[in-house]
C-alpha positions as CSV (number, residue, x, y, z in Angstrom):
1,M,88.0,5.2,9.6
2,A,85.9,3.3,7.2
3,A,84.6,5.3,4.3
4,T,81.0,4.6,3.4
5,T,80.0,4.7,-0.2
6,R,76.7,6.1,-1.1
7,T,75.0,4.9,-4.2
8,A,72.5,6.9,-6.1
9,P,69.1,5.4,-6.4
10,R,68.8,3.2,-9.5
11,A,66.8,4.6,-12.3
12,T,64.2,2.1,-13.4
13,P,63.7,1.8,-17.1
14,E,60.2,2.7,-18.3
15,R,58.1,-0.4,-18.0
16,V,55.4,-1.3,-20.4
17,S,52.7,-3.3,-18.8
18,P,51.9,-6.5,-20.6
19,A,49.0,-6.4,-22.9
20,P,46.1,-8.6,-21.8
21,R,44.8,-11.3,-24.1
22,D,42.5,-9.8,-26.6
23,A,43.6,-6.3,-25.5
24,A,41.6,-3.3,-26.6
25,A,43.2,-1.5,-29.5
26,D,44.9,1.6,-28.2
27,P,46.4,3.6,-31.1
28,R,49.0,5.0,-28.8
29,D,50.4,1.6,-27.8
30,P,53.5,0.8,-29.8
31,R,52.6,-2.9,-29.8
32,Y,49.3,-2.2,-31.4
33,Q,51.0,0.2,-33.9
34,A,53.4,-2.6,-34.8
35,F,50.4,-5.0,-35.3
36,L,48.6,-2.5,-37.6
37,L,51.8,-1.8,-39.6
38,L,52.4,-5.5,-40.2
39,R,48.7,-6.1,-40.9
40,I,48.7,-3.4,-43.6
41,A,52.0,-4.6,-45.1
42,F,50.9,-8.2,-45.3
43,T,47.6,-7.2,-46.8
44,V,48.9,-4.8,-49.4
45,A,52.1,-6.6,-50.5
46,P,50.6,-10.0,-51.3
47,I,47.7,-8.4,-53.2
48,A,50.0,-6.1,-55.2
49,F,52.5,-8.9,-56.0
50,G,49.6,-11.3,-56.7
51,L,48.1,-8.9,-59.2
52,D,51.5,-8.4,-60.8
53,K,51.7,-12.1,-61.5
54,F,49.1,-11.5,-64.2
55,F,50.8,-8.5,-65.8
56,N,54.6,-8.9,-65.1
57,V,55.1,-5.2,-64.6
58,L,57.5,-5.3,-61.7
59,V,59.5,-8.4,-62.9
60,D,59.1,-11.3,-65.3
61,W,57.8,-13.7,-62.5
62,P,58.2,-17.0,-64.4
63,T,62.0,-16.5,-64.3
64,Y,61.9,-17.1,-60.6
65,L,60.3,-20.5,-60.9
66,A,62.7,-23.4,-60.3
67,P,62.9,-25.6,-63.4
68,W,62.0,-28.7,-61.5
69,I,58.7,-27.1,-60.4
70,D,58.0,-25.9,-63.9
71,D,58.6,-29.5,-65.1
72,I,56.0,-31.0,-62.7
73,A,53.4,-28.2,-62.7
74,P,50.8,-28.5,-65.5
75,G,51.0,-25.8,-68.2
76,S,53.6,-23.2,-68.6
77,A,55.6,-21.3,-66.0
78,Q,53.3,-18.3,-66.6
79,D,50.2,-20.5,-66.1
80,F,51.7,-21.4,-62.7
81,M,52.3,-17.8,-61.9
82,Y,48.5,-17.1,-62.5
83,F,47.9,-19.7,-59.8
84,V,50.5,-18.1,-57.5
85,G,48.9,-14.7,-58.1
86,V,45.5,-16.0,-57.1
87,V,46.9,-17.6,-53.9
88,E,48.7,-14.4,-53.0
89,I,45.6,-12.2,-53.5
90,V,43.5,-14.5,-51.4
91,A,46.2,-14.6,-48.7
92,G,46.3,-10.8,-48.6
93,V,42.5,-10.6,-48.3
94,L,42.6,-13.2,-45.5
95,V,45.2,-11.2,-43.6
96,A,42.9,-8.1,-43.8
97,L,40.0,-10.2,-42.5
98,K,41.6,-12.5,-39.9
99,P,45.3,-12.0,-39.3
100,R,45.3,-14.3,-36.3
101,Y,45.2,-17.3,-38.7
102,A,46.1,-15.9,-42.1
103,A,49.5,-14.7,-41.0
104,Y,50.5,-18.3,-40.6
105,V,49.2,-19.0,-44.1
106,V,51.4,-16.2,-45.5
107,A,54.4,-17.5,-43.5
108,A,53.9,-21.0,-44.9
109,W,53.6,-19.6,-48.4
110,L,56.8,-17.6,-48.0
111,A,58.5,-20.8,-46.7
112,G,57.5,-22.5,-50.0
113,I,58.8,-19.5,-52.0
114,I,62.1,-19.8,-50.0
115,F,62.3,-23.5,-50.8
116,N,61.8,-22.8,-54.5
117,L,64.5,-20.1,-54.5
118,L,67.0,-22.2,-52.6
119,T,66.6,-25.0,-55.2
120,Y,67.3,-22.6,-58.0
121,S,70.9,-21.2,-58.1
122,G,71.3,-17.5,-58.3
123,Y,68.4,-16.3,-56.1
124,Y,69.8,-16.8,-52.7
125,D,69.6,-13.1,-51.9
126,I,65.9,-13.1,-52.6
127,A,65.4,-16.2,-50.5
128,L,67.1,-14.3,-47.6
129,R,64.8,-11.3,-48.1
130,D,61.8,-13.6,-48.1
131,F,63.1,-15.3,-44.9
132,G,62.9,-11.8,-43.3
133,L,59.4,-11.4,-44.6
134,M,58.5,-14.8,-43.2
135,L,59.7,-13.7,-39.8
136,G,57.6,-10.6,-40.2
137,A,54.5,-12.7,-41.0
138,L,55.2,-14.9,-37.9
139,T,55.5,-11.7,-35.8
140,L,52.2,-10.5,-37.1
141,A,50.7,-13.8,-36.1
142,R,52.0,-13.5,-32.6
143,L,50.7,-9.9,-32.3
144,A,47.4,-11.0,-33.8
145,S,47.0,-13.5,-31.0
146,V,46.6,-10.6,-28.7
147,Y,44.8,-8.0,-30.9
148,D,42.6,-10.2,-33.1
149,P,40.1,-12.3,-31.2
150,P,39.7,-16.0,-32.1
151,L,36.9,-17.1,-34.4
152,G,33.7,-17.7,-32.5
153,R,34.7,-15.8,-29.5
154,G,31.8,-13.9,-28.0
155,R,29.2,-15.7,-30.0
156,R,26.6,-17.8,-28.2
């Protein structure tokens, strides 16, 4: 006599429906929550670090500048950090206003910082951290492609 095996019905994992392009912001949606968290982080952090480039409270920023960049940049290393600070503040403000595009600016800026750190021995750990931040900025850009409408959309 052949035994028949009976299998239990498969439990289907909870499925999350895909978000439509330019999805409405639903504060309960984990994808939208991730977008908001990254948007806040990449607004506040660049502004805070940019401001600190003028005051050197957190760290003495010029010590992170590779000597070859200091050699080709006009002025002192601290003068270059003033420029860096302005760029970072502007990038943070742009992320607050239009993360769809500004997140790519932040990612590119972080790539430049990583390049600087990799060409200056002793800062590889910080370069790795900034690589993680760059991936976060790219993630924000992808989420913003859903939750932040393109420029000019809806205008006639």
